[in-house]
Steps between C-alpha positions, in 0.01 A plus 500: 500500500322323783555531875417237758235577759742608772687742276167645386399556864835663573478729197143594592603578860794713384280700262229557762753605764688728262171653383412583860839635612702597194802348674719201400382176660716242681461123526423503872208737450362293211527176699280657768234596243458165323211267573729196476772393746835591350833618638657835414793307347264326255335830419842653444589224252174542313548878491845441348340280234239769427782752475683281247178477296481880488186524713669672793752780517746615768486880504814534715733292713242421769360147534154612386350445158232677299283364214621571148266598219527141377397380846195724493406370156518138619294594806231670289479219245531194724439578867265793548132417550325833573248460782132580468403838638306500823152660509650789698769559238241500224283741695792741540565500128130548424496799735749673269231497230206612711376754247173558318486565123879530472656712227747264326781757483472589868448136598822387330706784642371441854551125463860551387567710810326248726710212365821701536412575862408137569814348347740782589628472142441683173179409318409499130141504375421466131194433288455459128168612358273220371424523129126528561525827697320785329444870546192544715468879509691818427444825688621848412459764770599869466747592773607853399478730199752298295516181705291182502499191717481179295402166654491157334320217681562142386277197549754341739442785744824684425469878479766722345487877480711799409477878476533631146584862413352625174602787269139616497213552742354184653137604485226288657356453151828359367541269799148364468530456126827315531376280787205387289711463187774297672257266673306438178817391322724355774278358775474125461818465296788287625809686609699326228266649238578854606825527310669792332327453165162502674593814693579679174180393327244545775488878477364484147158661501556702815418819312608821673666317790759309294788731601438425867481128452868453418585593858215319668519177301875482556440523876233226489726278294776540759263409785378193313860393442572539872206277588597247234860489629371377834579611853834488672609597850808449715513571871731443796834575332659626821404181687800336334741732682428313824684187377876500555565267207337747258666821620803482267274477194221720635566796271488298178203298630292809579574647157396173337170501692403824326521344152154376407591321177787308657295405805219374278751277322539308829142372466506174300246480221448126554559242769369430847280741693779546757862540392808578708822631345785467749800731510743427219220333298391856419655630180535846652810583702293728725301195614789259555455516879120509490214263436194579291172322580226539237139387543252520213124529528191523283285800422183355359596204285848620412821458698605861452603615847823448692641606833864472594728544797869588483701439815808327638571141400431396861128580477262277693360320194288259704306794640524731202374276218159400646438857617576637153274240337210593729571871450506461121182292486305753707629785286400317182150437637451868583626617162281240326194622693582859412527407134168311506325794665621733225383281210 
């Protein structure tokens, strides 16, 4: 469906006004906002036509109208031209990443919180691990009589660790032997190579320490799997409680935001670098009154990172999209640098 220029301007003005106020918009107000001379009666007629097309809704018996999800989709596909960020806006985003030698885990978690604070919405941060990432080093440190601290460092800069309790004494000799043994056999291997069959076979030839290795190798395997699964963070859940239109569904929405697998399914595997799913376009009932904006970015040569924002349908897309693109690009650059430094 195609709208003439005036109807496009009216729809754009209604969306921008509703985004700012959250209140139904009347024809007189829209007439005052347009950059073309037009009477409120003409605006009223065009608003009626937009209503008949399903692009506007009347929430109650007042004269005001609000954009429908179909209206937002037309706006996003045919009207919206996101503006370029100003140097000051770019500088403010860069200031969020003013860190030296960032740890990728901490960087992603802090970035997720920063984006949630900036947008006043819920944020999603996800990365998939590039296939060329390898184990760089493994460390085993005695922590107590029967407890060791295991750390796996990958070539993309990601570090995973866990405390492992053993049914025997964690002597310094055992820890040193295992550290050397594990690095000889695992360092330099891709994470995909370290699979269950390799875990079971690697202890062959470990002599008197073979009984201990079942526990330690299982822990290392788990840490490698965690790195290979990628990183995932959500922040800003409670920001959504500030929006009146989301309050009725807030309970189900907050529960949904704690489900990693279902949230990750929102990230398209293919398509454009920026994608917006509006309201009822989402196949989840919990998101029927929300929009999801996903921006992908590259880590090294692979497009394996994504950030997302979940908020009300009346988000300020013109402001949000270029900010998210800049945010994602800077994050990708930092993670790429961290990966290069670890190689």
